[in-house]
N, C-alpha and C positions, 0 to 999 in steps of 0.2 A: 496572355496568361490563360490557363484553364478556369472555367466558369466554376466557383465553389458548387460541390455537392453536399446535400444534407447528410448529415452524419448520422448513422443507426444506432439510436440509444436504447437501453435498457431502462425504463422508467424506474423511478425511486421506489414507489411502492410495490413494484413487481420485484424489485431486488431484496426489499425487506420480507416480502411475502416468503421468498426464496429461503432467506436465511431462517425463519421461523420455521417454515417447515423442514429446511433439514435439521435443525435443534429438535424439533418434534421427533422426526424418524430416529435421530440418533438416541434421544431420551426412550423411546419405545423399543429399540434396539436393545439398549442397556437392562431396560426392565425386563425384556424376555430373557437375556441371558442370565441375569441375576435369578430368575425364578427357575430357568430351564436347567441350570447346573446345581441349583439347592443351595445358592451362597445367600439368597435373601433369608431363606428360613433359618441357615447355620448362623448368620449374623442375628437374627431375631434371639435364636436360643443361645447364643454368647452372651446374652446381656449387654450388646454394645450400646444399645440406645440410639442407634445412628439413624437419622431421620434422612433419607436419601433425598426427598424433596425439598427440605429445608438446607442441606448442605447445597443443593445444586442452585436454589436462589441466592444463596451467600455466594458462590463461587461465581454465577453470573455476575451480581454485583460488584463484586472485586474484580471480575476479569475485564469487565466494559469499562468500569470508571476511569481508568487511567486512559484508554485508548480515545474514548469518548472527549476528556478533558483536554487531550491534545489536539485532537480535531478540532475541538471550538477554539483552542487559541493558537491554532496553526499558521494564521497569517500574522498574526503578532509575533510570535516565536520566530519565524521565518526571517521577519523584518529586521528584528534585533538583531539576532546572531549574524546576518549577512552584511547588515548595515545598509540595507537596500534604501532608497528613497521613492517615494510614490509619486508619479509624475501628477500632480494637479492642475498647474499650468504648465503647458509646454514652453521651454525655454531657448529652443534651438529646432531646426528642422528634423533633425533625428528623433526629438523627443515626440515632435508633432506628427512625424511619419507612425511612430511606433503606436501612439494610442489610435489614431486612424487605423491603421491595421488591423490592431486586436479587437477594436470595436466591430469594424465591419465583419472579421471571422465569427465573433460572438453572436451576431445577428443572422450570419449564416447558417451557424449550428443550433439557433434557437435557444440560446441562454442569454442569461443577464450579462451587461458587458462588464468584464472584470477590471479592477484596479491594474494597473502597469506601473512596474519600478524597475530601476535599474541599479546594480551592484558592483562597485569596483574591484575588479580581480581580473588579471592576464588569463585567466582560464576561460575557454570558450564554453558557456553552460547556460541553462535556465531551467527556471521550475514554475511548477503551477501548484496552488495549495488553496485551502479554503472549506470551510465546515460545509456550503452551499453553493450549488452551482450558479446560482443569480447574485453572488457575494463573493467572489472568488478574487484570485490574485495572481497575475503572471508577471515574472521578472526574469530580466535577461543580462548578462555580464556583460561588461566593457569590453573584454576581450572577446566575446563572441560579437560583439558589433564591430570590432576592429578587423576581425580575422574573415568574416564570412560576407559573401556578395548580398546584395539586398533581397534578391529571389530566396536564396537559402536563409535569410534571417526569417523572412516570412514563412518559410515552411518550419522553422523552428518553433516560431509563435503558433502557428497553426496546430502543431503536434501538441503543443502546451494546452491549448483551447479545446482540443479532444480529448484529453486527459479529464477537463472539467465537463466537457459534456457528456463523458463516458460515467461521469460519476466515481472517479477511482479514487478520490480521497476518502471519499464516504464507505466505498466498499473495503477499502483496506482496513480502516477503523472497525468495522464491523466484523470482518474476517480476525481481525487481532482479537476484538472481543470474545468471539466463540471459539477461538484456539486457547485463549488465556482461561476461560471458563472450564474447558475439558481439562485443561493442564492441571488445574487446581483441584479439580473434582475428582477426577480419576487417581490422583495420587494419593489423595487423601482416603477414598474408599480401600485402593488395594492397602494401602499403609496400615489400616484398620484391620483388615483380613489377616495381613502378615504377623501382625501384633496379637492378633486375639485368637485365631483359629489356627494359623502354623505354630506360631511361639506360646501359645495358651497363657498369655497374660492375662491377668484378671485383675489388675490395679492402676485403671487409668491408662493414660497413654504412655507405654515405655519406649525403652530405647530403639525397639524394632520398629515401631510407627515412624519416629522422626528419622530413622536414618533410611527407611524406605522411602518416605516422603519427600527428602532431600535428594537422593538419587533418582526417583522418578520424574520429580521437576525438572532436573537438569536433562534427563532423557526424553521426555517427552516434550520440553521447552525445545530443545535442538529440533526433534522432528516437526514441531510446529513452525520454527523458523524456515525449514528447508518447505515446508506446504505455502508458506506465505510469501515467501520469495519466488517459488514457483509461479504464482499467481502474477506477482508484482513483472515477471520477465512477460508472462503472457501479454499482460495489458499496455507492455511498451510496444508489441506489434501490433495491437489495437489501436493504439495513438499514432503511431507512423501511418498506419491506413487513413486514420481520420485525418491528420496532416496532410496527406496526399489527395484525398478529397477535396481539403478546402483551399491548399496551395498549389496543387499538382504534382504529378508523382516524380517526375524530372527533377523538380525542386527540392522535394524531400530526400529524394537518393543524393542528390549533391550536398546537402545539409549533412547527411550523416557521412558522407566520403569526406568532408572536411573536418567532421567530427574525429574521424579515422586518423586524418593527418596529426591531428592533436593529441593522440593517443598516450605520447610520451610526458604530456604534460600531467601532474598530480591534480587529483581531485580535490578541490579546496572547500566544499560545501562540509557544512558539519555532519558528522558522520549519522546523526539522527536524520539528516535530510536528504542523504544520499538517493535515497528512493524517488524522491521529487525531481531530482535533475534529469536532463534530456542524457546524461552521459555518466555511465559506472565507472567502477573500477574493474581492473583485471584480475582473474584469478583462475586455478585451474586445479584438478583433482577433486579432491573431497570440498574444497573451498569454494568452487565453482556453483555448488548446489545453494549456497549463499549468497550469490549474486544476486542484486537488485535487477540489473539490467541484463539483457542477452549479450552476445557478442555482436559488435556493428556489423562484419561481416554478414551474420546470419539476418540480422535485419534486414540490410540492403537486397539480399539473397531474396529474403520473403517478399519484398516491395515489387522487384524484377519480375517476379513469377505472378504475381497478382493480376487479375483479370484486368 
């Protein structure tokens, strides 16, 4: 078997700095646009009393609260929603092998050893979750254990360990928070402009404000989902590459091919957890923009073309 290679990781504090820098850049750009177009002055002259800084702080609190709470509770939610049982003391050779394999891969990836769990479903699937790289969870289905060869299972486990090493769960939560913030913020700023500047309403927040906010939250929310799902698909390619580095490219390709043969089986993971699994649902047309995972054929081709 190929010797494990270290996974190239983007440090947590570097990711945080990147997100903060991105937010600051967007805020500066918005401020420039408001001033350059005269919107800031017109808003002030219209008597809106709209404090953009205060609104942004409130939007950030509102936007990040849900995603960060979900991240903090992700292990508990995952275990309860799937009925997965954490292996504390191995009861058979399979459980012992799962623990040893995940622990060895975690050591090679330079992260803390995650909990390992198994849940009962005929669907071949696996997922990783957790708020911290050093206190995460890797879970596999009984269907995957029954349908794959040992080296393919090892590759699936390596794929999930790579997700943890890459900090994907944290990054997805941060991205969701950033997108939520700007959906909330921009929809309300534009709603106020439409209500006061365009419709000339001078009596609090009128119907123009609320209709605009609702419409823009739907439109911006859809755009935010497309952006988030695009990133979700990118991270799957990175996790495949990380799995190949830990378990061997041939084994990783073989695991994806085994998942390809099982595409007729429905994805049984709860909808909110679909992005965590190694396989996602199929979609075409516009719905393909909202897919959490790339097509398995594309993932296999990416590994075959890798140096």
